[in-house]
C-alpha positions as CSV (number, residue, x, y, z in Angstrom):
1,M,11.7,92.6,95.8
2,Y,10.2,89.0,95.4
3,G,7.6,88.3,92.8
4,L,6.0,84.7,93.4
5,Y,4.6,83.1,90.2
6,D,1.5,80.6,89.7
7,K,2.1,77.7,86.9
8,E,0.2,79.2,84.7
9,G,2.5,82.8,84.7
10,V,0.0,84.7,86.9
11,L,1.6,87.3,89.6
12,R,0.2,86.0,93.1
13,F,2.2,87.9,95.3
14,V,4.8,90.7,96.5
15,D,7.2,91.4,98.9
16,S,10.5,92.5,99.9
17,D,11.3,89.4,102.0
18,K,11.4,86.0,100.2
19,E,10.4,84.0,103.4
20,A,7.0,85.9,103.3
21,C,6.8,84.6,99.8
22,I,7.2,81.4,100.8
23,A,4.6,81.9,103.5
24,Y,1.9,83.3,101.2
25,A,2.7,80.0,98.9
26,E,2.2,77.4,102.1
27,L,-1.1,79.3,103.2
28,F,-2.8,78.4,99.9
29,E,-0.9,75.2,99.9
30,L,1.3,76.0,96.5
31,S,3.6,72.5,96.6
32,C,7.2,74.0,95.3
33,T,6.1,73.0,92.0
34,N,2.8,75.1,91.6
35,Y,4.9,78.3,91.8
36,C,8.3,79.9,91.1
37,L,9.9,82.7,93.2
38,M,11.9,85.7,91.3
39,D,14.1,87.9,92.3
40,L,12.7,91.5,90.9
41,A,15.5,93.7,91.7
42,N,18.2,91.6,89.5
43,D,15.1,91.2,86.6
44,Q,15.2,95.3,86.6
45,K,18.9,95.3,86.4
46,K,17.8,93.9,82.8
47,E,15.5,96.0,81.7
48,K,17.3,98.8,81.4
49,G,17.0,98.5,77.2
50,F,13.7,97.6,77.8
51,T,11.1,99.1,74.9
52,N,7.7,99.9,75.3
53,L,5.7,97.7,72.7
54,D,3.1,100.0,72.8
55,Q,4.8,102.7,71.7
56,S,6.5,101.5,69.3
57,L,3.6,99.6,67.9
58,E,2.0,103.2,67.4
59,V,4.4,104.8,65.9
60,N,4.5,102.0,63.0
61,N,0.4,102.5,63.2
62,N,0.9,105.7,61.7
């Protein structure tokens, strides 16, 4: 999966096809300096040790 983020870091589009993400950017006239294309499938492997901060904060607030 690929995610297309705008320059503010907002996720604008997600698709399994990289070319579809690029087509989305072209459709909305986003230049390559105004967006970031990330391979989300590779990022999921890095999140195995992810801690849910909401649960951590809930425990600490008791």
